[in-house]
Structures are given as C-alpha cells and as structure tokens.
C-alpha positions in Angstrom: -38.1 20.6 -2.8 -37.0 21.5 0.8 -35.2 24.8 1.3 -31.9 23.1 2.2 -31.9 21.0 -1.0 -29.4 23.4 -2.6 -26.8 22.2 -0.1 -26.7 18.9 -1.9 -26.3 20.3 -5.4 -22.9 19.3 -6.9 -20.4 21.9 -7.6 -20.2 22.8 -11.3 -16.9 22.5 -13.2 -16.6 26.3 -13.2 -17.0 26.4 -9.4 -14.4 23.6 -8.9 -12.0 25.4 -11.2 -12.6 28.7 -9.5 -11.9 27.2 -6.1 -8.7 25.7 -7.2 -7.6 29.0 -8.8 -8.5 30.9 -5.6 -6.4 28.6 -3.5 -3.4 28.8 -5.8 -3.5 32.4 -7.0 -5.4 34.4 -4.5 -8.4 35.0 -6.7 -11.7 35.7 -4.9 -13.4 32.4 -3.8 -17.0 31.6 -4.7 -19.4 32.8 -2.1 -22.5 30.7 -3.0 -21.2 27.3 -3.8 -20.8 26.1 -0.2 -17.0 26.7 -0.4 -15.0 27.5 2.6 -11.4 28.3 1.6 -8.5 29.4 3.8 -6.5 31.5 1.4 -2.7 31.7 2.3 -1.4 35.2 2.5 2.1 35.4 1.0 4.2 37.1 2.3 2.9 36.9 5.9 1.6 40.3 7.1 3.8 42.2 9.5 1.1 42.3 12.1 0.5 38.5 12.1 0.9 36.8 15.5 4.3 35.3 16.0 3.2 32.4 18.2 3.0 29.0 16.5 -0.5 27.6 17.1 -1.0 24.3 19.0 -0.9 21.1 17.0 -2.2 17.7 18.0 1.3 16.2 17.8 2.7 18.5 20.5 5.6 20.9 20.1 7.7 20.9 16.9 11.2 19.5 17.3 12.5 21.7 14.4 11.2 24.7 12.5 12.2 26.1 9.1 11.2 29.5 7.9 10.4 29.9 4.1 11.3 33.4 2.9 11.0 35.1 -0.5 13.8 36.8 -2.4 13.3 40.0 -0.3 13.6 38.0 3.0 9.9 38.3 3.9 8.4 35.4 5.7 6.2 33.2 3.5 5.4 30.5 6.1 6.9 27.7 8.1 7.6 24.0 7.9 7.6 22.2 11.3 8.8 18.7 12.2 7.1 16.7 14.9 8.8 13.6 16.3 6.5 10.7 17.1 7.0 8.4 20.0 7.6 5.4 17.7 10.6 7.1 16.2 8.8 8.3 13.1 8.2 11.9 12.1 5.6 14.2 10.6 6.6 17.3 8.7 3.7 19.8 8.5 3.6 23.1 6.7 2.2 26.2 8.4 0.8 29.3 6.6 -1.0 32.5 7.6 -4.4 32.5 5.8 -7.6 34.4 5.4 -11.1 32.8 5.5 -12.6 33.9 2.2 -16.1 33.7 3.7 -15.6 35.5 7.0 -12.4 37.5 6.4 -10.9 36.0 9.6 -7.1 35.5 9.5 -5.2 32.8 11.4 -2.2 30.5 11.2 -3.3 27.3 9.5 -1.6 23.9 9.4 -2.0 23.5 5.6 0.2 23.4 2.5 1.6 26.4 0.6 -0.4 27.2 -2.5 0.7 25.6 -5.7 3.2 26.3 -7.1 5.0 26.2 -3.8 8.0 28.3 -2.9 11.5 26.8 -2.5 13.3 26.8 0.8 16.3 29.2 0.4 14.9 31.8 -2.0 16.4 34.6 0.1 19.9 33.0 -0.1 19.6 32.5 -3.8 18.7 36.2 -4.3 21.7 37.2 -2.1 24.2 35.2 -4.2 22.9 35.4 -7.8 26.1 33.9 -9.4 26.6 31.0 -7.0 25.8 27.4 -8.1 22.8 25.8 -6.6 22.7 22.5 -4.7 19.2 21.0 -4.5 18.7 18.4 -1.7 15.7 16.6 -0.3 14.4 18.2 2.9 15.1 21.3 4.9 17.3 19.5 7.4 19.6 18.3 4.6 19.7 21.9 3.1 20.8 23.3 6.4 23.4 20.6 6.8 24.8 21.2 3.3 25.4 25.0 3.8 28.6 24.7 6.0 29.8 21.6 4.0 29.6 23.4 0.6 29.9 27.2 1.3 30.4 27.9 -2.4 26.9 26.5 -3.2 23.5 27.7 -2.2 21.5 24.7 -0.8 17.7 24.7 -1.5 14.9 22.2 -1.3 11.2 22.0 -2.1 8.4 21.5 0.4 6.3 18.4 0.7 8.8 15.6 0.4 10.1 13.4 -2.4 6.8 13.0 -4.2 5.9 16.7 -4.5 8.7 18.1 -6.6 6.3 18.9 -9.4 4.2 21.1 -7.1 7.1 23.6 -6.5 8.1 26.7 -8.3 11.5 26.1 -9.8 11.7 29.3 -11.8 14.4 30.7 -9.5 16.8 28.2 -11.0 16.6 29.9 -14.5 20.2 30.7 -15.6 21.8 28.9 -12.6 24.2 26.0 -12.5 22.4 23.2 -10.6 23.7 20.1 -8.8 21.2 17.7 -7.3 21.9 15.4 -4.3 19.0 13.1 -3.6 18.6 10.7 -0.7 20.2 7.3 -1.2 17.1 5.3 -1.9 14.7 4.8 -4.8 12.4 7.7 -3.8 15.4 9.9 -3.4 16.7 9.0 -6.9 13.2 9.6 -8.3 13.1 13.0 -6.7 16.5 13.9 -8.1 15.5 13.0 -11.6 12.2 14.8 -11.3 14.0 18.0 -10.1 16.5 17.7 -12.9 13.7 17.7 -15.5 11.9 20.6 -13.8 15.1 22.6 -13.5 15.8 22.0 -17.2 12.3 23.2 -18.0 12.8 26.3 -15.8 15.8 27.3 -17.8 18.8 26.0 -15.8 21.6 25.7 -18.4 23.8 23.2 -16.4 22.4 20.3 -14.4 24.4 17.5 -12.7 23.5 14.7 -10.2 25.7 13.4 -7.4 26.3 9.7 -7.6 26.3 8.2 -4.0 28.8 5.3 -3.8 27.4 1.8 -3.6 27.2 0.3 -0.1 26.3 3.6 1.6 23.4 3.3 4.0 20.0 3.2 2.5 18.2 6.6 2.7 21.4 8.4 3.7 21.4 12.1 3.2 23.6 15.1 4.0 22.0 15.5 7.4 23.2 12.1 8.5 26.6 11.1 9.9 28.9 10.2 7.0 29.6 6.4 6.7 32.7 5.2 8.6 35.9 6.6 7.1 34.2 9.2 5.0 35.4 12.7 5.6 34.0 16.1 4.6 36.6 16.3 1.7 35.2 13.0 0.4 31.7 14.6 0.2 33.1 17.6 -1.6 34.8 15.3 -4.1 31.4 13.7 -4.8 29.9 17.1 -5.4 32.8 18.1 -7.7 32.4 14.9 -9.7 28.6 15.1 -10.1 27.5 13.5 -13.4 25.9 15.7 -16.0 22.2 15.1 -16.5 21.2 13.6 -19.8 17.5 14.5 -20.5 17.1 11.4 -22.7 18.4 9.0 -20.1 18.8 10.5 -16.7 22.3 10.9 -15.2 24.7 8.4 -16.6 28.4 8.0 -15.7 30.6 8.7 -18.7 32.1 5.2 -18.7 28.6 3.6 -18.9 29.2 1.7 -15.6 26.9 -1.3 -15.0 24.7 -1.4 -11.9 26.3 -2.7 -8.8 24.9 -6.3 -8.1 26.0 -6.0 -4.5 23.3 -3.4 -3.9 20.7 -6.1 -4.4 22.5 -9.0 -2.7 20.9 -10.9 0.2 23.4 -9.3 2.5 22.5 -5.8 1.3 18.8 -6.5 1.8 19.5 -7.8 5.3 21.3 -4.5 6.1 18.8 -2.1 4.6 17.0 0.3 6.8 13.4 0.0 5.7 10.4 1.8 7.2 8.7 -0.8 9.5 5.0 -1.8 9.1 2.8 0.6 11.1 -0.1 -1.5 12.4 -3.4 0.2 13.1 -5.9 -2.5 14.1 -5.3 -6.2 14.1 -4.2 -7.3 10.6 -4.8 -3.8 9.1 -1.8 -1.5 8.6 -0.9 1.7 6.8 0.3 -0.4 3.9 -2.5 -3.0 3.9 -4.2 -3.8 0.6 -7.2 -6.0 1.3 -10.3 -7.0 -0.5 -13.5 -7.8 1.5 -16.0 -9.9 -0.5 -19.5 -11.0 0.5 -22.9 -11.7 -1.1 -25.6 -9.0 -1.1 -27.5 -8.6 2.1 -24.8 -10.2 4.4 -24.0 -6.9 6.1 -20.6 -6.1 4.6 -21.2 -2.3 4.6 -22.4 -2.5 8.2 -19.2 -4.4 9.0 -16.9 -2.2 7.0 -18.2 1.0 8.5 -17.9 -0.5 12.0 -14.3 -1.4 11.2 -13.6 2.1 9.9 -15.1 3.6 13.1 -13.0 1.4 15.4 -9.9 2.2 13.3 -10.6 5.9 13.7 -11.3 5.7 17.4 -8.3 3.5 18.2 -10.5 0.9 19.9 -10.3 -2.9 19.8 -12.8 -4.5 17.4 -13.8 -8.1 17.6 -10.7 -10.0 18.5 -8.4 -7.5 16.9 -6.3 -5.1 19.0 -6.0 -1.5 18.2 -2.6 0.1 18.2 -3.5 3.8 17.8 -6.3 6.1 16.5 -6.2 6.6 12.8 -7.5 9.0 10.2 -9.9 7.1 8.0 -11.6 8.1 4.8 -14.7 6.0 3.9 -15.6 6.4 0.2 -19.2 5.1 -0.4 -20.6 4.6 -3.9 -24.3 3.6 -3.3 -25.9 4.5 0.0 -28.1 7.6 0.2 -27.2 10.4 2.6 -29.9 9.6 5.1 -28.7 6.0 5.4 -25.1 7.0 5.8 -26.1 9.4 8.5 -28.0 6.6 10.3 -25.1 4.2 10.0 -22.8 6.8 11.5 -25.1 7.3 14.4 -25.3 3.6 14.9 -21.5 3.3 15.0 -21.3 6.1 17.5 -23.9 4.5 19.7 -22.1 1.2 19.7 -18.8 2.8 20.4 -20.3 4.8 23.2 -18.5 8.0 22.0 -18.3 10.4 19.1 -16.6 9.2 16.0 -13.6 11.4 15.5 -11.1 11.0 12.7 -13.6 9.3 10.4 -14.6 11.0 7.1 -17.3 9.9 4.7 -17.2 10.9 1.0 -20.6 9.9 -0.4 -21.3 9.6 -4.1 -25.0 10.4 -3.3 -23.8 13.9 -2.1 -21.3 14.1 -5.0 -23.3 12.7 -7.9 -20.8 13.9 -10.5 -18.0 11.9 -8.8 -16.2 10.3 -11.8 -15.4 6.5 -11.7 -12.2 5.8 -9.8 -10.7 3.8 -12.7 -10.6 6.9 -14.8 -8.0 9.7 -14.6 -10.7 12.2 -13.7 -11.9 10.0 -10.9 -8.4 9.6 -9.4 -7.8 13.3 -9.6 -11.1 13.9 -7.8 -10.3 11.4 -5.1 -6.7 12.6 -4.7 -8.0 16.1 -3.9 -10.0 14.7 -1.0 -7.1 12.4 0.0 -4.7 15.3 0.2 -7.3 17.3 2.2 -8.1 14.5 4.7 -4.6 13.0 4.9 -5.9 9.5 5.9 -4.0 6.6 7.3 -6.6 4.2 5.8 -9.3 4.3 3.1 -12.3 2.0 2.8 -13.8 1.8 -0.7 -17.4 0.6 -0.7 -17.8 -0.8 -3.2 -16.0 -1.9 -6.4 -19.2 -2.2 -8.5 -20.4 1.3 -7.6 -17.1 3.2 -7.6 -15.6 1.8 -10.9 -16.9 1.7 -14.4 -16.7 -1.0 -17.1 -17.2 -4.7 -17.1 -16.1 -6.2 -13.8 -16.2 -9.8 -14.9 -12.8 -9.4 -16.6 -9.6 -7.4 -16.1 -10.5 -4.6 -18.4 -12.1 -2.3 -15.9 -9.5 -3.2 -13.2 -6.3 -2.6 -15.1 -6.8 1.2 -15.1 -6.9 1.4 -11.3 -4.0 -0.9 -10.4 -1.3 1.8 -10.7 -3.4 4.1 -8.5 -3.8 1.4 -5.8 0.0 0.9 -5.8 0.6 4.6 -5.6 -1.7 4.8 -2.5 0.4 2.1 -0.9 3.6 4.0 -1.7 2.0 6.9 0.1 1.6 4.6 3.1 -2.2 4.6 3.0 -3.9 1.4 3.9 -6.9 0.2 1.7 -9.9 -2.0 2.1 -11.9 -2.6 -1.1 -15.4 -3.9 -0.5 -16.7 -6.2 -3.3 -19.5 -8.6 -4.1 -18.9 -12.4 -4.5 -19.6 -14.5 -7.6 -22.7 -16.5 -8.0 -21.6 -19.3 -5.7 -20.5 -16.9 -2.9 -17.1 -18.6 -2.5 -14.8 -15.9 -4.0 -14.8 -12.3 -5.3 -16.8 -11.6 -8.4 -14.6 -11.5 -11.6 -11.3 -13.0 -12.4 -9.1 -14.5 -9.7 -6.1 -12.5 -11.0 -7.5 -9.4 -9.3 -6.6 -10.8 -5.9 -2.9 -10.9 -7.0 -2.8 -7.1 -6.3 -3.8 -7.6 -2.7 -2.0 -8.9 0.4 -5.3 -10.0 2.0 -8.6 -11.4 0.7 -11.4 -11.7 3.2 -14.6 -13.6 2.5 -17.8 -13.2 4.5 -20.3 -16.1 4.3 -23.8 -15.7 5.8 -25.0 -17.8 8.7 -28.5 -18.6 9.7 -29.7 -17.4 13.0 -31.7 -14.9 15.0 -29.1 -12.2 14.9 -29.5 -9.1 12.8 -26.1 -9.8 11.1 -24.2 -13.1 11.3 -21.5 -14.4 9.1 -18.2 -16.3 9.1 -15.1 -14.3 8.3 -12.3 -16.1 6.5 -8.9 -14.9 5.2 -8.6 -16.7 1.9 -5.3 -14.9 1.4 -3.0 -13.5 4.2 0.4 -12.6 2.9 1.4 -10.8 6.1 0.5 -13.6 8.4 3.3 -14.7 10.8 3.4 -17.2 13.7 3.0 -14.2 16.1 -0.1 -12.8 14.2 -1.8 -16.0 13.2 -4.7 -15.4 15.5 -5.5 -12.2 13.7 -6.0 -14.1 10.5 -8.0 -17.0 11.9 -11.5 -17.9 10.7 -14.1 -16.5 13.1 -17.9 -16.1 13.5 -19.1 -12.5 13.6 -22.5 -11.4 14.8 -24.3 -8.1 15.4 -26.6 -9.0 18.3 -28.3 -6.8 20.9 -26.6 -3.9 19.2 -23.1 -5.3 19.8 -20.5 -6.8 17.6 -19.2 -10.1 18.8 -16.6 -12.6 17.6 -15.9 -16.2 18.5 -14.1 -19.2 17.0 -15.7 -20.5 13.8 -18.2 -23.2 14.3 -19.0 -22.3 18.0 -20.6 -18.9 17.8 -23.0 -19.7 20.6 -21.0 -20.1 23.8 -17.8 -20.4 21.7 -14.5 -19.5 23.3 -13.3 -16.0 22.4 -10.3 -15.7 20.1 -7.2 -14.8 22.2 -3.6 -13.9 21.4 -0.6 -15.9 22.4 1.7 -14.8 25.3 4.5 -12.4 24.4 8.0 -13.7 23.6 10.7 -13.4 26.3 12.1 -10.4 24.6 8.7 -8.7 24.4 8.3 -9.4 28.1 11.5 -7.5 28.7 10.1 -4.7 26.7 7.2 -4.7 29.1 9.6 -4.6 32.1 11.1 -1.5 30.5 7.6 0.1 30.2 7.0 -0.6 33.9 10.2 1.1 34.7 9.4 4.1 32.5 6.0 4.5 34.0 7.4 4.3 37.6 10.1 6.9 36.9 8.1 9.2 34.6 8.2 13.0 35.4 7.2 16.2 33.6 5.5 15.7 30.2 6.3 12.0 30.3 4.0 11.5 33.2 0.6 10.6 31.8 -2.7 9.2 33.0 -4.6 6.4 31.2 -8.3 5.4 31.6 -9.6 5.4 35.1 -6.5 7.2 36.5 -4.1 4.4 35.4 -0.5 5.5 35.6 0.9 5.9 32.1 3.9 7.4 30.2 4.9 8.3 26.6 6.3 6.1 23.9 9.4 8.4 23.9 10.1 7.7 27.6 9.6 3.9 27.0 12.1 4.0 24.1 14.6 5.8 26.3 14.3 3.1 29.0 14.7 0.4 26.3 18.0 2.1 25.2 19.1 2.4 28.9 18.4 -1.4 29.4 20.4 -2.2 26.2 17.3 -3.7 24.4 17.7 -1.1 21.7 21.2 0.0 20.7 21.9 3.6 21.5 24.2 4.0 18.4 21.7 2.3 16.1 20.2 4.3 13.2 16.8 5.9 14.1 15.1 3.6 11.6 16.7 0.5 13.1 15.6 1.7 16.6 12.1 2.2 15.3 12.0 -1.2 13.6 12.9 -2.9 16.9 10.3 -0.9 18.8 7.7 -1.9 16.3 8.8 -5.5 16.3 7.9 -6.3 19.9 5.3 -3.7 20.9 2.5 -5.3 18.9 3.0 -8.6 20.8 2.3 -6.8 24.1 -0.8 -5.1 22.6 -2.1 -8.3 21.1 -1.6 -10.1 24.4 -3.4 -7.3 26.1 -0.5 -6.5 28.4 -0.5 -2.8 27.3 -2.8 -0.3 25.6 -2.1 3.0 23.9 -3.8 6.1 22.8 -1.7 8.3 20.5 1.6 9.0 22.4 0.3 7.7 25.7 0.9 4.1 26.8 -0.1 2.2 29.9 -0.1 -1.3 31.4 -3.2 -3.5 31.5 -1.8 -5.9 34.0 -2.5 -5.4 37.7 -1.1 -4.2 39.9 -0.3 -1.2 37.8 3.2 0.3 38.3 3.2 3.1 40.7 4.3 6.7 39.9 5.7 9.1 42.4 3.3 11.6 43.7 3.6 15.0 42.0 1.6 18.2 41.7 2.4 18.1 37.9 -0.8 18.1 35.8 -0.3 15.3 33.3 -0.5 16.0 29.6 -3.5 14.9 27.6 -3.7 13.9 24.0 -6.1 16.7 23.2 -6.2 19.9 25.2 -7.4 22.3 22.6 -11.1 22.0 21.9 -13.4 24.0 19.7 -17.1 24.3 19.5 -18.2 22.8 16.2 -21.5 23.6 14.5 -23.6 20.6 13.6 -23.0 19.7 9.9 -25.9 17.3 9.8 -28.4 20.1 10.2 -28.1 20.5 6.4 -29.1 16.9 5.9 -32.5 17.4 7.4 -31.6 15.8 10.8 -29.7 16.5 13.9 -27.2 14.3 15.5 -27.5 13.8 19.3 -25.3 16.1 21.4 -22.1 14.7 22.9 -20.4 15.6 26.1 -17.1 16.4 24.3 -16.5 18.3 21.1 -14.1 16.8 18.5 -10.5 17.7 18.5 -10.0 20.7 16.2 -6.3 21.0 16.7 -5.0 19.3 13.6 -4.7 19.7 9.9 -8.0 20.9 8.5 -9.2 19.3 5.2 -10.2 21.8 2.6 -14.0 22.0 2.1 -14.1 21.2 -1.6 -17.7 20.2 -1.8 -20.9 20.2 0.3 -23.8 17.9 1.2 -23.3 14.8 3.2 -19.6 14.2 2.3 -16.7 13.6 4.7 -16.8 15.7 7.9 -20.3 17.0 7.1 -21.6 13.6 8.2 -19.5 13.5 11.4 -18.7 15.8 14.3 -15.4 16.5 12.6 -13.2 19.2 11.2 -15.4 21.2 8.8 -17.4 23.0 11.5 -16.8 26.5 12.7 -13.2 27.0 13.7 -12.5 29.1 16.6 -9.3 31.2 17.0 -6.5 29.4 18.8 -6.1 30.1 22.5 -3.6 32.7 23.7 -0.2 31.1 24.0 0.9 29.9 27.4 4.4 30.2 28.9 5.5 27.1 26.9 4.2 28.3 23.6 6.5 28.0 20.5 7.4 31.2 18.7 9.0 32.0 15.3 
C-alpha cells in the first residue's frame, strides 16, 4: 500500500466524536486523524488583535459584541448588506489552530451550546424580566422601548434556537416576541420550550395583531397609527405559554381568515427568488435523469463548475458566483480528480467555490435517507454553507428499493428542509428501462419543481444528448427559453448547445429583448456607471467601466423606478424582477457586487486617480491538497480566495476542498489592517 494511503482512511466513530467534543468543549483535538480544528477561545484573550479581519463581502454594516456575565468579550456577530438588498449575518470568533497553535480571528460559529446576546445585561439585572426577540438588531431596538425588561436573543437565526445555551433564563420571567411570520412563530415556540426546560418559571408569548406586515419585528417602523404605548400594551398582554398546545389566547380565538386572503397574499413581503444560473436558483429542486453512459455526471459536474464560477453555461446566463457542494456516491477519487481538472481546463480558470464530497473518500458515509446520513451531510453543509448542492446519484447515495416510494419517503422532509434553508438542489438519477422517465414511481417527481431528461444522440462527439424539461414549474413567458429543449454536445473539449433537432449548424438559443421597464432599469445602470465615484467605481473585464449593485439601486430610487419609502424586501423584489431580464438578454453582466454593461459603446466614467475595488483583494498561498491523492494539479496564476468562511475539516482524503484549490489549504494570517480597517 502506498505511504499516503492512510490519508484516505475513514475517521472512526471515536475520532468523529472527539472532534465534535473538541469543537464544543475545548477538549484536545486528535492529532493523527487528519483533523484541522480551529478551537474558539471564550472569552477572547486580552491580547487578541482588535481589528476585524477582512471578509469577502466587504465591510460590515453593523456589529454586535457578545459578552459573558462578567462583561468579557466572547465574539462578534457582523451584518453585511448585499447589493441586491439582502443581508448576510456572520459570526466572528477568536480561535486557536489545534494542530499548529496559531491564533486568529475566524469567520465561524460559536461553539455549541452558543452564548446568548445580552448575558452581561442579564447578570447586571438579576431580577428583571427577560424579553427574547429574534436577532441582535431587534434586541437593541427593544431596550429603549421596554426599559423594564432585558432584551436578549440567540445567534444563528430562527432555525438555530436549539443550538443556544438558555440556562441563563433559569428562575427568570420570560416573554418572547418573535418575528411576524411562520419562521418567527416557530422560533418563539422553540424558545418557549427551551426556556421551560432551562427552568424558567413563567413564559409568555406576544401575539402580534392580524394585518401587521409580514416579517415585522421590533427593529422595524411600527405600522401606521401604532405608537410605542401600543407596543408596550402588547408586551403586557402577552399570552401565557401552554406547553401542551403552544400559546393560546384565553378566549380560544379562531385563526383570522383575512391573514390568508388573496389580498393578504398580494401584500405579503416574500423573499424573492435568487437566481444563480439560467433556471437554477437557491430554492430550485430539480431531478436530472438519463440512461447509463450518456454523460450525466460529466454534465452535472460542468454545471456545478459554472455555477461556482459565475459563468454562463450553454444558453443559460449566470447571475453571480455561487458556493456549490457536489456529493458523489460512486466515482473513485482519481476519476473525480480528473473530472475536476477537465472542468478547470474547459473553464480556462481555477474552480473556486466548488466542493466535492466523495463517498470513495468517505466509505462510511451513511445513506442519505437515514437519520445518520442526514446528520453526516448536515455537518458538511453547515461547514461549506452552499448555495446549491448536486447529489450524484440517487441509487448510490440512498438505500432501499428505488422502484417504489419506500426508500424515498424517508428523505422527503430533508429535501424540503434544504429548500427552507434556501439551498438549491439537483438530484441526478437513472431512467427506467425505456429511457423516457426517471426510474421508479412517477410520484417522486411531485416533490420537484423541475424534471430534466437527457436522451442520447448518435454522432461523432464524445458526449451528445437532447435536454428536455419534462416539468418546469417556474417557467414564465420571460424565462421560457431557459426551459426549452436543446441539443447538448461535448465536442473538441467544449460544451455547446443549439436548438433541438439542428445540432449541426443549428441556431443558438437566445433570450428575448428586455421589457420596457427592464430597459429603463438599464438606463439607470448606465447613469450609475457614469456617475460612480469612490468604492462604487469598479472595473469589469478588459477595463470595462462598472459599478456596484448598491449604486444601481440608488439610481433606480432616484429615477422613481423603486419607491424610496418601500420596505427593503419590496425594493429587493423589484430589483430581482427586472435585473434577470437584462442578464438573459446579455445587456449586462455581473460578478458578485460588480455589474457592468455588455452593450457598446460602454458608458463613460469620469477620470479619477481612485483605484477601483476588486471582488477579492486578500489572497493566500494554499498548499496543494491533491498531493495526498497521488497526483498534482497544474499550477494556476492566481490562488483561490481565502477571505471567506472556512469550512471545518471534518474528514480527509479526496473530499470537498481537498479535491480543489479551495479553502482547506494552509491559511495565512490576515494582512495588517489599512486605514479603512474595521475595529471592535
């Protein structure tokens, strides 16, 4: 056996348990199992640097310090505003590398159980009632509104209440005020049960009146006519929590039918679809089926690479680079490595943001339709934080009989949970004997919003097939071309697409012209590029003048195309509605926060000595992870971006970033802060 063969040995159960305990409790981490653990140091040492390290999303728009009962710093939570109106909330801890002893600030979660925000205030007022809200911003807003209560929250959002340490609520009177939406109500009920288990003797839940804006919380402007005293009345009249049936008004009031009326639905503020590439979004659930030997894995990996790179693929237009997790169930490590190299060669650049979890490198990976398999996968998903996951394939990643629903029923809730976490999915599957539909019962497709069939074509190309959407729930008149039947070929080491039936010399698939409103959005972008200054002044490929999505949105508001007084989610929905039309028509292109025009002549920018920002200005030298697989990947001119959340190294071998020039290489210390650095 080669000397490096031990690198592929799966971790034992004891090693996995020891790693989890080390991350959570500070116990020594294993030294010999290929583990690399950054162990948070709580509280933060007095001599830790006070500068916030760089982040790929730029500078935080808000920062919240988590402190213990003594007032000592435990870590930070930072908010980053995206150009599309969305936000990312990222925790920051000071940690020690258990292998090298190095210490550094790390963009990673607090160890479980996680501390509450506001522990220092709880300790300073031991007899005051506690108000639990959802989010640090809401907690800060609640403090002046309800000075008699101590407002606290848990880190990680509405779905992470069970990961927090609620023991500080023992013996305290607790009132819970969740956001005014289903996730907020679920969070409130989860907190109530956790507070009860922690020993809180009195628990009540605020009942937000029907008709209040969806997702409203205490950090938002009160609805028209609502005053501070009205909010205090709601707090005073909070409904006692009934552990057997949640919080129920004493009069047994029936649900308000108006809350589910057509008018209410029309007025709801709902998170818009975030498209990544063509018909694939962060909430996509698609199944890709093909007979054996067609090239479905080649195609799926190429799709994953283009999603990660943020590059157009076939006739589909990319909207932004994405983080993609590819979970493979049958290829050997050496073949995955070759496929990754092939994808890089065809892209003409390193594959960044793509992570491959290989069953061949993790032979003890449990089937994903078992609780153990979903826990295993969730650990990797939490570490990688993907926008999109490709599962290749159903037969090799699941267990049981696939010809009926028995084996599939156990994974349906997990698939739905991934969608709720806004993680897109593509499940690769085999077709039945006639090659016309996915293998197994047709009811399986009911769980998906898209079903894609690949049918082999005869020819001289290495790979050639027709691609047909047999189901396309998200298809609209504006996106019909994305769902059209096309002929796909891998010829001369290039992927090509043409209209079905005319692959040789066929006309390429093209998008329709933008709507008149979308064209006015383009005019606003031209204005924004021409007037861009400071950090909004960017440069696209080949020196093309560019700007930021934030600057574009400001110009849209100035031109009256987006209402200045509209709620942020409504502004974001409008922005998302028309921007994809311009991308599909190839009028504009984007890379992260930077956007530019593809039409000529390009809008001119005023000359300036300002050095435009770039999407990635902090690079680190990364050791070649493939050296442990018995081969070496070709060198690239640029190293991958190391300035973002680092996935934990849970295993070894050819899984995830070990197969790519990605995040699991040797981290270097962050650069010294410049004059614009953020500090605590």
